PAVEX-905862 format. One record per residue (C-alpha): residue number from 0; x, y, z. Coordinates in steps of 0.5 Angstrom, whole numbers, plus 500, padded with zeros to 3 digits. Layout:
// residues N
+------+-----+-----+-----+
! resi !  px !  py !  pz !
+------+-----+-----+-----+
!  NUM !   X !   Y !   Z !
...
+------+-----+-----+-----+
***
This chain:
// residues 98
+------+-----+-----+-----+
! resi !  px !  py !  pz !
+------+-----+-----+-----+
!    0 ! 403 ! 473 ! 516 !
!    1 ! 401 ! 477 ! 522 !
!    2 ! 407 ! 476 ! 526 !
!    3 ! 412 ! 478 ! 520 !
!    4 ! 407 ! 484 ! 519 !
!    5 ! 408 ! 486 ! 526 !
!    6 ! 415 ! 485 ! 526 !
!    7 ! 416 ! 490 ! 520 !
!    8 ! 412 ! 495 ! 523 !
!    9 ! 416 ! 494 ! 530 !
!   10 ! 422 ! 495 ! 526 !
!   11 ! 420 ! 501 ! 522 !
!   12 ! 417 ! 504 ! 529 !
!   13 ! 424 ! 503 ! 532 !
!   14 ! 428 ! 505 ! 526 !
!   15 ! 424 ! 512 ! 526 !
!   16 ! 425 ! 513 ! 533 !
!   17 ! 433 ! 511 ! 533 !
!   18 ! 433 ! 516 ! 527 !
!   19 ! 430 ! 522 ! 530 !
!   20 ! 434 ! 521 ! 536 !
!   21 ! 441 ! 521 ! 532 !
!   22 ! 438 ! 527 ! 528 !
!   23 ! 437 ! 531 ! 534 !
!   24 ! 444 ! 529 ! 537 !
!   25 ! 447 ! 531 ! 531 !
!   26 ! 444 ! 538 ! 531 !
!   27 ! 446 ! 539 ! 538 !
!   28 ! 453 ! 542 ! 540 !
!   29 ! 456 ! 536 ! 543 !
!   30 ! 454 ! 533 ! 536 !
!   31 ! 457 ! 538 ! 532 !
!   32 ! 463 ! 538 ! 536 !
!   33 ! 464 ! 530 ! 535 !
!   34 ! 463 ! 531 ! 528 !
!   35 ! 469 ! 537 ! 528 !
!   36 ! 473 ! 532 ! 532 !
!   37 ! 472 ! 526 ! 527 !
!   38 ! 473 ! 530 ! 521 !
!   39 ! 480 ! 533 ! 524 !
!   40 ! 482 ! 526 ! 526 !
!   41 ! 480 ! 523 ! 519 !
!   42 ! 484 ! 529 ! 516 !
!   43 ! 490 ! 527 ! 520 !
!   44 ! 490 ! 520 ! 518 !
!   45 ! 490 ! 522 ! 511 !
!   46 ! 496 ! 527 ! 511 !
!   47 ! 500 ! 521 ! 515 !
!   48 ! 498 ! 516 ! 510 !
!   49 ! 500 ! 521 ! 504 !
!   50 ! 507 ! 522 ! 508 !
!   51 ! 507 ! 514 ! 509 !
!   52 ! 506 ! 513 ! 501 !
!   53 ! 511 ! 518 ! 500 !
!   54 ! 516 ! 515 ! 504 !
!   55 ! 515 ! 508 ! 502 !
!   56 ! 516 ! 510 ! 494 !
!   57 ! 523 ! 513 ! 496 !
!   58 ! 525 ! 507 ! 500 !
!   59 ! 523 ! 503 ! 494 !
!   60 ! 527 ! 507 ! 489 !
!   61 ! 533 ! 507 ! 494 !
!   62 ! 532 ! 499 ! 494 !
!   63 ! 531 ! 499 ! 486 !
!   64 ! 538 ! 503 ! 485 !
!   65 ! 541 ! 498 ! 490 !
!   66 ! 539 ! 492 ! 487 !
!   67 ! 541 ! 495 ! 480 !
!   68 ! 548 ! 496 ! 482 !
!   69 ! 548 ! 489 ! 485 !
!   70 ! 546 ! 486 ! 478 !
!   71 ! 551 ! 490 ! 474 !
!   72 ! 556 ! 488 ! 479 !
!   73 ! 555 ! 481 ! 478 !
!   74 ! 554 ! 482 ! 471 !
!   75 ! 561 ! 485 ! 470 !
!   76 ! 564 ! 479 ! 474 !
!   77 ! 561 ! 474 ! 470 !
!   78 ! 563 ! 478 ! 463 !
!   79 ! 570 ! 478 ! 466 !
!   80 ! 570 ! 470 ! 467 !
!   81 ! 567 ! 469 ! 460 !
!   82 ! 573 ! 473 ! 458 !
!   83 ! 578 ! 469 ! 462 !
!   84 ! 575 ! 463 ! 459 !
!   85 ! 575 ! 466 ! 452 !
!   86 ! 582 ! 468 ! 453 !
!   87 ! 584 ! 461 ! 455 !
!   88 ! 581 ! 457 ! 450 !
!   89 ! 584 ! 462 ! 445 !
!   90 ! 591 ! 460 ! 448 !
!   91 ! 590 ! 453 ! 448 !
!   92 ! 587 ! 453 ! 441 !
!   93 ! 594 ! 457 ! 439 !
!   94 ! 598 ! 452 ! 443 !
!   95 ! 595 ! 446 ! 439 !
!   96 ! 596 ! 449 ! 432 !
!   97 ! 604 ! 450 ! 433 !
+------+-----+-----+-----+
***
């Protein structure tokens, strides 16, 4: 039990010291400059991500229209073939009646 308790106090002490050092650094001029640069980078990344999302949406819309056009063309071809088959069947049936 004593080793666990001493590990706890040692961890608490080290964590407190590291926290004080981090707080002091964050309030220094170098820490403020680093914070400002970090914020600028995050804003640039956010702007670029928004642009990439917009670009992806536009590309997907273009692809969607191309796919729809191809499907419509194929459907038109199938309709023409079905009409040809229908006409052939009607002609054959008409010839059989004569």
